[in-house]
C-alpha positions as CSV (number, residue, x, y, z in Angstrom):
1,M,142.1,87.8,18.9
2,I,139.3,90.3,18.6
3,Q,136.8,87.6,18.8
4,L,138.5,86.1,21.9
5,F,138.3,89.5,23.6
6,R,134.6,89.8,22.7
7,K,133.9,86.4,24.2
8,I,135.8,87.3,27.4
9,R,133.9,90.6,27.6
10,Q,130.5,88.9,27.1
11,K,131.4,86.4,29.8
12,L,132.3,89.1,32.3
13,L,129.2,91.0,31.5
14,H,127.1,87.9,32.0
15,Q,128.8,87.2,35.4
16,N,128.3,90.8,36.4
17,R,124.6,90.6,35.7
18,I,124.3,87.4,37.7
19,T,126.2,89.1,40.6
20,R,123.8,92.1,40.5
21,Y,120.8,89.8,40.3
22,L,122.0,87.8,43.3
23,A,122.7,90.9,45.3
24,Y,119.2,92.3,44.4
25,A,117.6,89.0,45.3
26,L,119.5,88.8,48.6
27,G,118.5,92.3,49.4
28,E,114.8,91.5,48.7
29,I,115.1,88.4,50.9
30,I,116.6,90.5,53.7
31,L,113.9,93.2,53.4
32,V,111.1,90.5,53.4
33,T,112.7,88.9,56.4
34,I,112.9,92.2,58.3
35,G,109.3,92.9,57.3
36,I,108.2,89.5,58.7
37,L,110.2,90.1,61.9
38,I,108.7,93.5,62.4
39,A,105.2,92.2,61.7
40,L,105.7,89.4,64.2
41,Q,107.0,91.9,66.7
42,V,104.0,94.2,66.2
43,N,101.6,91.2,66.4
44,N,103.3,90.0,69.6
45,W,103.1,93.6,71.0
46,N,99.4,93.8,70.1
47,E,98.7,90.3,71.6
48,E,100.5,91.3,74.8
49,K,98.7,94.6,75.0
50,K,95.4,92.7,74.5
51,R,96.4,90.1,77.1
52,Q,97.4,92.8,79.6
53,E,94.1,94.7,79.0
54,E,92.1,91.5,79.6
55,F,94.2,90.7,82.6
56,E,93.4,94.1,84.2
57,V,89.7,93.8,83.4
58,T,89.6,90.4,85.1
59,I,91.6,91.8,88.0
60,E,89.1,94.6,88.4
61,Q,86.2,92.1,88.4
62,I,88.0,90.1,91.1
63,Y,88.6,93.3,93.1
64,N,84.8,94.0,93.1
65,V,83.9,90.4,94.0
66,L,86.4,90.6,96.9
67,D,84.8,93.8,98.1
68,V,81.3,92.2,98.3
69,E,82.6,89.0,99.8
70,I,84.5,91.0,102.6
71,Q,81.1,92.6,103.5
72,E,79.4,89.2,103.5
73,L,82.1,87.7,105.7
74,L,81.8,90.7,108.1
75,F,78.1,90.0,108.3
76,I,78.7,86.4,109.2
77,E,81.5,87.2,111.7
78,F,79.5,90.0,113.4
79,H,76.2,88.1,113.8
80,S,77.9,84.9,114.9
81,S,79.6,86.9,117.7
82,Q,76.3,88.7,118.4
83,Q,74.6,85.3,118.9
84,N,77.2,84.6,121.6
85,I,76.5,87.9,123.3
86,Y,72.8,87.0,123.6
87,L,73.8,83.4,124.5
88,D,75.9,84.7,127.4
89,S,72.9,86.6,128.7
90,L,70.7,83.5,128.4
91,Y,73.3,81.4,130.2
92,N,74.5,83.8,132.9
93,Y,71.9,86.7,133.2
94,P,68.5,85.5,132.0
95,E,66.8,87.6,134.6
96,L,68.0,90.7,132.8
97,L,66.3,89.8,129.5
98,D,62.8,90.7,128.5
99,P,60.8,87.5,129.1
100,N,58.9,88.1,125.9
101,L,62.2,87.7,124.0
102,L,63.2,84.4,125.5
103,P,61.4,82.0,123.1
104,G,62.6,83.9,120.1
105,L,66.2,84.1,121.4
106,L,66.3,80.3,122.0
107,N,65.1,79.8,118.5
108,Y,67.6,82.2,117.1
109,E,70.6,80.7,118.8
110,E,70.5,77.8,116.3
111,S,70.0,80.0,113.3
112,E,72.7,79.7,110.7
113,S,74.1,81.7,107.8
114,S,73.7,80.5,104.3
115,P,76.8,78.7,103.0
116,F,79.5,81.1,101.9
117,R,81.2,80.3,98.6
118,T,83.6,82.6,96.8
119,S,82.8,83.6,93.3
120,I,86.3,84.3,92.0
121,G,87.0,80.8,90.8
122,F,85.2,81.4,87.5
123,L,87.0,84.7,86.9
124,L,90.4,83.0,87.6
125,Q,89.9,80.9,84.5
126,N,90.2,84.1,82.4
127,L,93.3,85.3,84.2
128,K,96.2,84.7,81.7
129,V,99.5,85.5,83.3
130,K,102.6,86.4,81.3
131,P,105.3,83.7,81.5
132,G,108.2,85.0,83.6
133,N,106.2,87.9,85.1
134,T,106.8,87.1,88.8
135,T,104.3,89.7,90.1
136,E,101.4,88.4,88.0
137,I,102.3,84.8,88.8
138,L,102.4,85.4,92.6
139,L,99.1,87.3,92.5
140,A,97.4,84.6,90.5
141,R,98.8,82.0,93.0
142,D,97.5,83.9,96.0
143,L,94.0,84.4,94.4
144,T,93.9,80.7,93.6
145,E,94.7,79.8,97.2
146,Y,91.9,82.2,98.3
147,A,89.4,80.5,95.9
148,S,90.2,77.1,97.3
149,F,90.1,78.2,100.9
150,A,87.2,80.7,101.0
151,N,84.2,78.5,101.4
152,L,82.2,78.0,104.6
153,E,79.5,75.4,105.3
154,F,77.2,75.7,108.3
155,N,75.9,72.3,109.1
156,R,74.4,71.6,112.5
157,S,73.9,67.9,112.7
158,E,71.2,68.5,115.3
159,K,69.1,71.4,116.6
160,L,69.1,70.6,120.3
161,L,67.4,73.8,121.5
162,K,64.6,73.5,118.9
163,E,64.0,69.9,119.9
164,L,63.7,70.9,123.5
165,L,61.3,73.7,122.6
166,L,59.2,71.4,120.6
167,V,58.9,68.9,123.5
168,E,57.3,71.8,125.5
169,T,55.0,72.6,122.4
170,I,56.7,76.0,122.0
171,P,56.8,77.2,118.4
172,T,60.1,77.1,116.6
173,P,59.8,79.5,113.6
174,D,62.7,79.8,111.2
175,L,64.6,83.0,111.9
176,T,66.9,84.2,109.1
177,F,70.5,84.6,110.4
178,G,71.4,88.2,111.0
179,I,68.3,89.6,109.3
180,A,66.0,88.5,112.1
181,L,68.1,90.4,114.6
182,N,68.5,93.5,112.5
183,Q,64.8,93.8,111.8
184,R,63.8,93.0,115.4
185,F,61.9,89.8,114.4
186,L,62.8,88.1,117.7
187,E,60.0,89.9,119.5
188,M,57.3,88.2,117.3
189,P,54.3,89.6,119.2
190,G,51.4,87.1,119.2
191,V,53.5,84.1,118.2
192,F,54.0,82.9,121.8
193,S,51.4,82.6,124.5
194,E,52.0,83.8,128.0
195,A,52.3,80.1,129.1
196,Q,54.9,79.4,126.5
197,I,56.9,82.4,127.6
198,L,56.8,81.3,131.2
199,K,57.8,77.8,130.1
200,S,60.8,79.3,128.3
201,Q,61.9,81.0,131.5
202,E,61.7,77.7,133.3
203,M,63.7,75.8,130.6
204,I,66.8,78.1,130.8
205,S,67.9,76.6,134.1
206,R,67.7,73.0,133.0
207,P,71.0,71.1,132.5
208,E,70.1,69.9,129.0
209,V,69.2,73.4,127.9
210,R,72.4,74.8,129.3
211,A,74.4,72.1,127.6
212,A,72.8,72.9,124.3
213,L,73.6,76.6,124.8
214,I,77.3,75.7,125.4
215,K,77.4,73.6,122.2
216,A,75.8,76.5,120.3
217,A,78.4,78.9,121.7
218,V,81.3,76.7,120.4
219,L,79.8,76.7,116.9
220,H,79.3,80.4,116.9
221,D,82.9,81.0,117.9
222,S,84.1,78.6,115.2
223,Y,82.0,80.3,112.5
224,A,83.1,83.7,113.5
225,A,86.8,82.7,113.5
226,E,86.6,81.0,110.1
227,A,84.8,84.1,108.6
228,F,87.5,86.3,110.2
229,H,90.4,84.3,108.7
230,I,88.8,84.3,105.2
231,R,88.0,88.0,105.4
232,E,91.5,88.8,106.5
233,L,92.9,87.1,103.5
234,G,90.4,88.8,101.2
235,E,91.3,92.2,102.5
236,K,95.0,91.5,102.0
237,L,94.4,90.4,98.4
238,K,92.2,93.4,97.7
239,G,94.9,95.7,99.1
240,E,97.5,94.0,97.0
241,I,95.4,94.4,93.8
242,K,95.0,98.1,94.5
243,K,98.7,98.5,95.1
244,Q,99.6,96.7,91.8
245,F,96.8,98.2,89.8
246,P,95.9,101.6,91.3
247,Q,93.5,102.2,88.4
248,V,91.0,99.6,89.6
249,K,87.7,101.0,91.0
250,L,84.5,99.7,92.6
251,L,81.7,99.2,90.2
252,Y,78.3,100.1,91.5
253,E,75.2,101.3,89.6
254,N,71.7,102.6,90.3
255,L,72.1,103.3,94.0
256,G,68.9,104.4,95.7
257,L,67.2,105.1,99.0
258,V,64.0,103.2,99.9
259,G,61.8,102.9,103.0
260,E,58.8,104.3,104.8
261,G,60.8,107.4,105.6
262,S,61.3,108.2,101.9
263,P,59.0,110.5,99.9
264,N,57.3,107.3,98.4
265,R,56.7,106.0,101.9
266,D,57.2,102.3,100.9
267,W,59.8,99.6,100.5
268,G,59.4,99.0,96.8
269,T,60.2,102.3,95.1
270,D,63.7,103.8,95.2
271,I,64.8,107.4,95.2
272,P,67.9,107.4,92.9
273,F,71.3,108.8,93.8
274,E,73.8,110.4,91.4
275,K,77.4,109.2,91.0
276,K,79.8,112.0,91.9
277,S,83.1,110.1,91.8
278,E,84.3,106.7,90.7
279,E,87.4,106.6,92.9
280,P,86.5,106.9,95.7
281,A,82.9,105.6,94.9
282,I,80.8,108.6,96.0
283,W,77.1,108.9,95.4
284,E,74.9,111.8,96.5
285,A,71.2,112.8,96.5
286,E,69.1,115.6,97.8
287,I,65.9,114.2,99.3
288,E,62.9,115.5,101.3
289,L,62.4,112.7,103.8
290,V,59.0,112.3,105.6
291,G,60.6,110.6,108.6
292,G,60.8,106.9,109.4
293,Q,63.1,104.0,108.5
294,V,65.2,103.9,105.3
295,K,67.9,101.8,103.7
296,F,70.2,102.0,100.7
297,R,70.3,99.4,97.9
298,E,71.5,98.8,94.3
299,N,69.4,98.2,91.2
300,Q,66.1,98.3,93.2
301,T,66.7,94.8,94.5
302,W,67.6,93.4,98.0
303,N,70.6,91.4,96.7
304,R,72.9,94.3,97.7
305,N,71.5,96.5,100.4
306,W,73.0,98.5,103.3
307,G,71.6,99.8,106.6
308,G,73.2,101.5,109.6
309,R,72.9,101.9,113.4
310,S,73.2,105.7,113.8
311,F,72.0,109.0,112.5
312,P,73.0,111.4,110.9
313,K,76.1,109.4,109.9
314,G,77.7,106.1,110.4
315,H,79.1,102.9,108.9
316,L,77.2,101.1,106.1
317,E,76.4,97.6,107.2
318,W,75.7,94.9,104.6
319,Q,72.1,93.7,105.0
320,G,72.1,96.0,108.1
321,P,69.3,97.4,110.2
322,N,67.0,100.1,109.0
323,I,68.2,103.7,109.7
324,Q,65.7,105.8,111.6
325,V,65.6,109.3,110.2
326,P,63.6,112.4,111.2
327,A,61.6,114.3,108.6
328,G,63.5,117.0,106.7
329,K,65.4,117.8,103.5
330,Y,68.9,116.3,103.4
331,Q,71.9,116.0,101.2
332,I,72.7,112.3,101.6
333,N,76.3,111.2,100.9
334,L,77.3,107.5,100.3
335,N,81.0,106.6,100.2
336,L,81.0,103.0,99.0
337,T,84.8,102.8,99.1
338,E,84.9,103.6,102.8
339,K,81.4,102.2,103.5
340,T,80.1,105.3,105.2
341,Y,76.9,107.4,104.9
342,E,75.9,110.9,106.1
343,F,72.7,112.9,106.2
344,I,73.4,116.6,106.0
345,P,70.4,118.8,106.8
346,L,69.6,121.5,104.1
347,D,66.8,123.3,106.0
């Protein structure tokens, strides 16, 4: 009887040990599972944080590309319209124009901008949207549509005015779109003889020349309208990015002033500006100007440069005309967010 009791007791103890072991093992499994789930959650959180940071970096790059492209499109739009202003004078009021300008103007009417191609396509490849995030998906969709739409080709199948000028042995120098007008290259003293200038005056009344002017006007209107529509879309997207990501800022570096009116008196050595604010993008400098023409540019190259049409303050124009400044000491303020400049006398 005693032995039977001992056997039962041993059996119960053995079963109790198994139960405790199973409970311990189950607890360990649960703890490991919870640890794995937490690790996965932390990893997912880190991956999402990394994705979001990369998304915002790419968006800021796109924001800056759009800012530059809007300026480029404004340049195309403005100078296409400007061509038509001169064309209207050639067609309707040639007697009001300086005869010395006529050969250059006739050449310039068929000058074209370089092709415009957006640069955001490459950046869009790095834009990873979060599945289910409607805001990011719609923004990526709109940017993709802009990338596919924002391209302009300027292909004149024929240069009728230049052909007519060549028949009369009048030179047809290549005049860079926009730049030639801003830098007053149309005057070209010494390029055209007096006889060629007189011949240009006679040509304007010919039917074939007037027909070529009308054809040029249609193309100018078309280019200006296309540039306007792309710019409008770019400005809308830039505004939407700023609304959704208010922390984005314009990224400029090494701004400087250059020109014959600078202390260096040349177009190759820049006087540096100091960044005062990232948002808005404010740059300032105190400079003793010797008087003459100046411009602003970035990184001591002409890839990004700005001029203006007024003094002491005005609107920064992409690839714009030189600014005529009198001698004196100035605090010069550049606002690259609003695209404005101001020369404040310090004397």
